[in-house]
C-alpha positions in Angstrom: 123.3 46.0 164.3 123.5 44.9 167.7 123.2 48.5 169.0 122.9 51.5 167.4 125.4 54.3 168.9 123.5 56.8 171.1 120.4 54.8 171.8 117.7 55.6 174.1 117.9 54.2 177.8 115.3 52.0 178.3 114.2 51.3 174.7 115.7 48.5 172.8 118.2 49.7 170.2 118.5 47.1 167.4 116.4 50.1 165.4 117.7 53.5 165.0 115.1 56.5 164.2 114.4 57.9 160.7 116.6 61.0 161.4 119.2 62.7 159.3 121.0 65.8 160.0 122.8 67.8 157.3 125.3 70.5 157.8 124.9 74.1 156.7 126.6 73.4 153.9 123.9 70.7 153.1 126.6 67.8 153.6 125.7 64.6 155.1 126.4 64.7 159.0 124.8 62.0 160.8 122.0 59.7 160.9 119.5 57.9 163.8 120.3 58.6 167.5 123.3 60.3 166.4 122.0 62.9 164.2 119.5 63.5 166.9 122.0 64.0 169.8 124.2 66.1 167.9 121.5 68.7 167.0 120.4 68.5 170.4 123.5 70.0 171.7 123.7 72.9 169.2 123.2 76.5 170.2 119.6 77.1 169.5 120.8 80.0 167.0 123.5 77.7 165.2 120.9 75.0 165.0 118.9 76.9 162.8 121.4 76.7 160.0 121.4 72.8 160.2 119.0 70.6 158.1 117.3 68.3 160.4 114.8 65.8 158.8 112.4 63.0 161.1 110.3 60.6 160.0 110.7 61.5 156.2 110.2 57.9 155.0 106.2 58.4 155.1 106.6 61.4 152.7 107.1 59.1 149.9 103.8 57.2 150.5 102.0 60.7 151.0 103.2 62.5 148.0 100.9 61.7 145.2 102.9 62.8 142.2 106.5 62.0 143.5 109.1 62.7 141.2 113.1 63.1 141.4 112.3 66.6 142.3 110.1 65.9 145.2 111.3 68.2 148.1 111.4 67.5 152.0 111.2 70.5 154.5 113.6 70.4 157.2 113.1 71.3 160.8 114.2 75.2 160.0 111.9 75.2 157.1 114.5 74.8 154.4 113.6 72.7 151.5 115.9 69.7 150.3 115.3 67.3 147.4 113.9 64.0 148.6 116.1 61.9 146.5 119.2 63.4 148.1 118.1 62.7 151.6 117.1 59.1 150.9 120.5 58.6 148.9 122.6 60.0 152.0 120.7 57.6 154.5 121.2 54.6 152.3 124.9 55.4 151.9 125.2 55.7 155.3 123.7 52.2 155.8 126.4 51.0 153.3 129.1 52.0 155.1 127.7 51.0 158.5 127.3 47.5 157.1 130.5 47.1 155.1 132.2 48.5 158.4 130.2 46.1 160.6 131.2 43.1 158.1 134.6 44.1 157.8 135.2 44.3 161.7 133.3 41.0 162.4 135.1 39.4 159.4 138.5 40.7 160.5 139.2 41.5 156.3 137.5 44.3 154.2 134.3 43.8 152.3 133.8 45.5 149.1 130.6 46.7 148.0 131.1 44.4 145.2 130.7 41.2 147.5 127.3 42.1 148.6 123.6 42.0 147.3 121.6 44.7 148.9 117.8 44.3 149.4 115.7 47.3 150.6 112.5 46.7 152.0 109.3 48.9 151.1 105.8 48.8 152.3 103.9 47.0 149.5 101.3 49.8 149.5 103.8 52.2 148.2 102.9 53.0 144.6 105.1 52.2 141.8 106.9 55.5 141.6 108.1 55.1 145.3 109.5 51.8 144.8 111.5 53.2 141.5 112.5 56.3 143.8 114.1 53.9 146.1 116.0 52.3 143.3 117.2 55.6 142.0 118.2 56.7 145.5 120.2 53.4 146.1 122.3 54.2 142.8 123.1 57.8 144.0 124.2 56.1 147.2 126.5 53.7 145.4 124.8 50.4 146.5 124.4 49.2 142.8 124.3 50.9 139.3 121.9 50.8 136.3 124.4 48.7 134.5 124.4 46.0 137.6 120.8 46.4 138.7 120.7 43.0 139.9 122.9 43.8 142.8 120.0 45.4 144.2 116.6 43.8 145.1 113.5 45.8 146.0 111.4 43.4 148.4 108.1 44.2 149.8 107.9 44.4 153.7 104.6 42.0 154.3 106.3 39.4 151.8 109.6 39.4 153.6 107.8 39.0 156.9 105.8 36.1 155.5 108.7 34.6 154.4 110.3 34.6 157.8 107.2 33.7 159.6 107.1 30.4 157.5 110.4 29.8 159.0 109.6 30.1 162.6 109.3 27.5 165.2 106.6 27.6 167.0 108.1 28.0 170.8 109.6 31.4 169.2 106.2 32.6 169.1 103.6 34.1 171.4 100.6 32.7 170.4 97.3 34.6 171.6 94.6 32.3 171.0 91.4 32.9 173.0 90.5 29.1 172.5 93.0 27.4 175.0 93.4 27.9 178.6 96.1 25.6 179.9 96.5 24.7 183.4 94.4 27.7 184.6 96.5 30.2 182.6 94.5 32.0 180.3 96.0 33.6 177.5 94.6 37.1 177.9 97.2 37.6 180.6 99.9 36.9 178.3 98.7 40.1 175.9 99.2 42.6 178.5 102.0 41.5 180.6 103.7 41.0 177.4 106.7 38.5 176.6 108.2 37.9 180.0 105.4 36.2 181.6 104.7 34.2 178.4 108.3 33.0 178.4 108.4 32.4 182.1 105.2 30.3 181.8 106.7 28.0 179.0 109.9 27.9 181.0 107.7 26.4 184.0 105.3 24.3 181.7 106.8 22.6 178.6 103.5 20.8 177.5 101.4 23.9 178.0 98.9 24.0 174.7 99.4 27.3 174.2 102.8 27.1 172.9 103.9 24.1 170.6 107.6 23.6 171.5 110.2 22.9 169.2 110.9 19.2 169.4 107.3 18.1 169.3 106.6 20.1 166.1 109.5 21.8 164.4 108.8 24.6 161.7 105.1 26.1 161.6 105.4 24.9 158.2 104.7 21.2 159.0 101.4 22.8 160.3 100.2 24.0 156.9 98.8 22.1 153.9 98.6 22.9 150.3 96.2 25.9 149.7 96.3 26.9 153.4 96.2 30.7 153.6 97.2 33.2 156.0 97.4 36.8 156.7 100.6 39.2 157.4 99.8 42.3 159.1 102.6 44.3 159.2 102.3 47.4 161.4 105.3 49.7 161.3 106.0 53.3 162.0 104.3 54.9 159.3 102.1 52.3 157.6 100.1 49.1 158.0 100.2 46.6 155.1 98.2 43.6 154.8 99.0 40.8 152.6 97.2 37.5 152.4 99.1 34.4 151.1 98.6 30.7 150.3 101.1 27.6 150.4 101.8 26.1 146.9 103.3 22.8 147.8 105.6 20.7 147.1 108.4 23.6 147.3 106.2 25.7 149.5 106.3 28.5 146.9 103.7 31.1 148.0 100.9 32.8 146.1 99.8 36.2 146.7 95.7 35.8 147.1 95.2 39.3 147.9 96.9 42.4 146.8 98.8 44.2 149.6 96.3 46.9 151.1 96.6 49.0 154.1 97.3 52.7 154.9 99.1 55.3 156.8 97.8 53.8 160.2 101.3 53.3 161.5 102.3 54.0 165.1 103.2 57.5 164.3 99.4 58.1 164.4 99.8 58.0 168.1 102.5 60.2 168.1 100.4 62.9 166.1 97.6 62.3 168.5 99.9 63.1 171.5 101.0 66.4 169.9 97.0 67.2 169.1 96.7 66.7 172.8 99.3 69.1 173.7 97.8 71.6 171.4 94.6 71.3 173.0 96.2 72.1 176.5 98.8 74.4 175.5 97.6 76.0 172.3 98.5 75.2 168.8 100.0 78.8 168.2 102.4 77.9 171.5 103.4 74.3 169.9 104.1 75.4 166.4 106.4 78.4 168.0 108.0 76.0 170.5 108.7 73.6 167.7 110.7 76.1 165.7 112.4 78.0 168.8 113.4 75.0 170.8 113.5 71.9 168.3 115.9 70.2 170.4 113.8 70.2 173.5 110.8 69.4 171.3 112.9 66.0 170.4 113.5 65.8 174.0 109.6 65.8 174.7 108.9 63.1 172.2 111.6 61.1 173.3 110.1 61.0 176.8 106.9 60.5 175.1 108.2 57.5 173.3 109.3 55.4 176.2 106.0 56.1 178.1 104.0 55.2 174.8 106.1 51.6 175.1 104.7 51.5 178.6 101.1 51.4 177.6 99.1 48.2 178.3 95.4 47.2 178.4 95.7 46.2 182.1 97.8 49.1 183.6 96.3 51.0 186.4 99.5 53.5 187.4 99.6 56.8 185.7 102.4 57.4 182.9 104.6 60.5 183.7 106.0 62.5 180.8 109.0 65.0 181.7 108.4 68.3 180.0 111.5 69.6 179.4 112.6 72.8 181.4 112.7 75.0 178.5 109.2 73.9 177.9 107.8 75.1 181.1 110.1 78.0 181.1 109.3 79.4 177.1 105.5 78.8 177.9 105.6 81.1 180.8 107.3 83.5 178.6 104.8 82.9 175.9 101.8 83.0 177.6 102.5 85.0 180.9 101.4 82.1 183.0 102.5 78.6 184.1 102.1 75.2 182.5 100.3 74.2 185.9 97.7 77.0 185.3 97.4 75.6 181.6 96.5 72.4 182.7 94.0 73.5 185.1 92.2 75.5 182.9 92.5 73.4 179.7 89.6 70.8 181.0 91.5 68.0 179.7 90.5 64.9 181.9 93.1 62.6 182.7 96.0 64.8 182.4 97.4 66.5 185.4 100.2 68.6 186.6 102.9 66.6 189.2 105.1 68.6 191.3 108.1 66.9 189.8 107.5 68.6 186.8 105.8 66.1 184.7 102.6 65.4 182.8 100.5 62.7 184.6 98.6 60.9 182.3 96.1 58.4 183.4 96.1 55.0 181.5 92.7 55.9 179.7 94.5 59.1 178.6 97.3 57.2 176.8 95.0 54.7 175.2 92.8 57.2 173.9 96.0 58.4 171.7 96.2 54.8 170.6 92.5 54.5 169.8 92.2 56.2 166.3 95.1 54.4 164.7 94.1 50.8 166.2 90.5 51.6 165.4 91.8 52.1 161.5 93.8 48.9 161.9 91.0 46.9 163.0 88.4 48.3 160.6 90.8 47.8 157.6 91.2 44.0 158.8 87.5 43.7 159.1 86.9 44.8 155.4 89.6 42.3 154.4 87.8 39.5 156.3 84.6 40.4 154.4 86.5 39.2 151.1 85.5 35.7 149.8 89.1 34.7 149.0 90.2 35.6 152.8 87.2 33.8 154.4 89.2 30.7 155.4 92.5 32.3 157.0 94.5 29.5 159.2 96.9 32.3 160.8 97.1 35.8 161.0 101.0 36.8 161.8 101.4 40.3 163.5 104.6 41.7 162.9 106.4 45.1 162.4 107.7 47.7 165.4 104.2 48.7 166.1 103.0 45.1 166.7 104.9 45.2 169.9 102.3 47.3 171.5 100.0 45.4 173.7 97.1 47.7 172.9 97.4 46.7 169.4 98.0 42.9 170.3 94.9 43.0 172.4 92.5 44.6 170.1 93.5 42.3 167.1 93.1 39.5 169.5 89.9 40.4 170.4 88.4 41.2 167.2 89.8 38.3 165.2 90.9 35.6 167.7 87.7 33.5 166.8 88.4 33.5 163.1 91.8 32.5 162.8 95.2 31.7 165.4 97.0 35.0 165.7 100.7 34.7 166.0 103.3 37.0 167.1 106.8 36.5 166.5 109.0 36.9 169.5 111.5 39.4 167.8 108.4 40.9 165.9 110.3 44.3 165.3 112.9 42.5 163.1 110.8 40.1 161.5 111.1 42.1 158.2 114.6 42.5 158.4 115.1 39.0 158.9 112.8 37.8 156.1 114.4 40.5 153.5 117.7 38.4 154.5 115.8 35.2 153.4 114.2 36.8 150.5 117.7 38.2 149.0 119.3 34.7 149.2 116.1 33.2 147.3 114.1 35.6 145.6 112.3 33.2 143.8 110.1 32.0 146.9 107.6 34.4 146.0 106.0 32.9 142.5 102.7 34.8 142.2 101.9 38.1 142.8 98.9 40.3 142.1 99.3 43.4 139.7 98.4 46.3 141.5 97.9 48.4 138.3 96.6 47.8 134.6 99.3 48.0 132.1 99.3 48.4 128.3 100.4 50.4 125.2 98.7 52.9 123.1 98.1 51.8 119.8 95.8 52.6 116.4 93.1 50.2 115.3 91.1 50.2 112.5 88.3 52.6 112.9 84.8 50.6 113.1 81.7 52.8 113.0 79.5 52.6 115.7 81.8 51.0 117.9 84.6 53.9 118.1 83.5 57.4 119.2 83.9 59.6 116.0 86.4 62.1 117.9 88.9 59.2 118.1 88.8 58.9 114.0 91.9 59.5 112.2 92.5 59.3 108.4 95.8 58.6 107.0 96.6 57.7 103.6 93.1 56.8 103.0 92.9 54.6 105.8 90.4 55.2 108.8 92.0 54.7 112.2 91.1 54.8 115.6 93.5 56.5 118.0 94.5 56.3 121.4 93.4 53.0 121.9 94.5 51.4 125.4 95.7 47.7 124.3 95.6 45.8 127.7 98.6 43.9 128.8 97.5 42.9 132.1 94.9 43.9 134.5 94.9 45.2 138.1 94.6 42.7 140.5 95.5 40.0 138.0 97.6 37.0 139.5 101.0 37.4 137.6 103.8 34.5 138.1 107.3 35.3 138.7 108.7 36.6 135.4 105.6 36.0 133.5 105.6 37.3 130.0 102.8 39.1 128.0 103.9 39.2 124.2 101.8 41.4 121.7 102.8 41.9 117.8 102.2 45.0 116.3 102.6 46.3 112.7 103.9 49.8 112.0 100.9 51.6 110.4 103.2 52.7 107.1 105.5 50.2 106.0 108.1 52.9 105.3 108.1 54.2 109.0 111.8 54.3 110.2 111.1 55.0 113.9 108.6 53.2 115.7 107.5 54.8 119.0 105.4 52.5 121.5 104.0 54.2 124.8 103.3 52.3 128.1 100.6 53.4 130.1 99.2 52.2 133.3 96.1 52.5 135.3 94.5 51.9 138.5 91.2 50.9 136.9 90.5 47.8 135.5 88.3 48.6 132.5 90.2 51.2 130.3 89.5 51.6 126.7 91.5 54.9 125.7 94.7 56.0 126.9 92.6 59.6 127.5 90.6 57.7 130.1 90.8 59.6 133.4 93.4 58.2 135.7 95.6 56.5 132.6 99.3 57.7 133.2 102.0 57.4 130.9 104.8 55.1 132.4 107.2 54.2 129.5 108.5 54.9 125.9 110.0 52.0 123.8 111.7 53.7 120.8 112.9 51.1 118.0 114.9 52.2 115.0 113.5 50.6 111.9 116.5 51.4 109.6 119.3 49.0 109.2 117.7 46.4 106.8 120.3 48.3 104.4 120.2 47.1 101.0 117.4 44.8 101.3 114.0 45.6 100.4 112.0 46.6 103.3 109.8 43.8 103.9 105.8 44.0 102.9 105.0 43.3 106.3 106.7 44.3 109.4 106.4 42.6 112.8 107.3 44.4 116.1 106.9 42.2 119.0 106.4 43.9 122.6 107.2 42.1 125.7 106.5 43.0 129.1 107.9 41.1 132.0 105.7 41.2 135.4 105.6 39.4 138.6 108.7 41.1 139.9 108.4 44.2 141.9 109.6 46.2 139.4 108.3 45.5 135.8 110.3 45.3 132.4 109.3 46.1 128.6 111.0 45.2 125.5 110.2 45.7 121.8 111.9 43.6 119.0 111.8 44.5 115.1 111.4 40.6 114.0 112.9 41.6 110.7 116.3 42.9 112.0 115.8 41.1 115.5 116.8 44.4 117.0 115.4 45.2 120.5 115.0 48.0 122.9 114.5 47.6 126.7 112.9 50.1 128.9 112.3 49.8 132.8 109.1 51.4 133.2 109.3 54.8 134.7 106.8 56.2 137.2 108.7 59.1 137.7 109.6 61.2 134.8 106.5 61.2 132.9 
């Protein structure tokens, strides 16, 4: 999208906020800036009837036991199903995309002409990825019968694919090693991209940038076995992925499974909210959000544009306009003025300016970034301690939050001597562009790390001294050990794309008519029994063994189970060798 309608002045609008508005009847009304603006213009009493939700994507990460029934809470306190909200959002994107395509092509595009790719943070657990697929089915992007029409891509992987295609002059390189012609790169961090571009225009031979006609894709700089880290920092999360190049085709191998945490730029917004609570009182801020929701959104918009102006070398203060209704409501609520509150609060660096603004010193603004940036740096430090990460050649900093000069400088200062730090110019859209490349060739990522240990529950012959006595089960005179976790694949093991793990089982009794095989997962590596802590059931294969009609039941039946890994989603199959009947199951993390 070139511009989302209703975007903020002074902020680039290739993205739209994760904001949705439903009518009082719970019908979809609008998304993004349009939702925000419409919600604003409602009369406060009327607004209470509408359901307004923002920044709701993070809920999928923070909800430990996500199910199809997980709720989200709208601004007016009413609950609504998360699945419904995500489906509304995806349906809106679908309509926008098809409309945009049809407008540009001058002919109608049908949904069936499209392969959809949805990106999700790599640190999302399996249930959240499956949840996205369910929401996409509800939104009509694809259907369970036609599931190939939708690919779920991992954000840092998409970024990684895009970064490999970059030509170096599209990147801003922050490497402390080069000072070309008296121009030290540390200036480029704060002053941002314009100065760097200007510098490149004036000085094509600079060593800080490698220009296209000299080198071409960054690819040609990487050799077999080279490793690089992608640090993808967005609104909600930061994801880290380490890849290694496999030549000749340049396939990627994931060396280190994605880690990260909820350290996105939203953390900065929360710090700002905490600061307001400190100055004006938590009770007031809570009330204000409920009673004047539109004005609260206005305040956060004002903060957003100032947040983007924060930079390491900034010396002049940042002014944040307080909405009139904030000033007014505060006086009613407390009986004294906002100005009085600021004087009394002893919060250094934040003053009241006579134009009705909060005046923050650069130090005060930088302090709001600090906890989030410190978490990111800390996390990267841990990553660089890992042996498989020790010889990284490049660090790509991508995602919306990577536009923040403060984050750029912190990463540069901490790791500039370990590897080359590269920031693509359109850093906020890197993932989107990589997702497109991934959709065109999903096989580009060849090896992933399994985030979980998978296996099935089986009965084994009971061995005295080896098996715990409470697991003993005697059936028709045979002693069995129950609840055994038969491992298919371990957490953190490398899995090639489409890799199959096969196991054969025999029914406990030859006369059995139905076999049920349960699939389990665990974040732990050493699992012996399905009753161990942290083991979760995530799928069931039911195999009907009838159908060898007339023929004698074979003396020894063999059931072969297959699990296919390496994709972002996992599939399991069981086959009855005697009848070659098979059943398939998508692993289900939401309904058990």
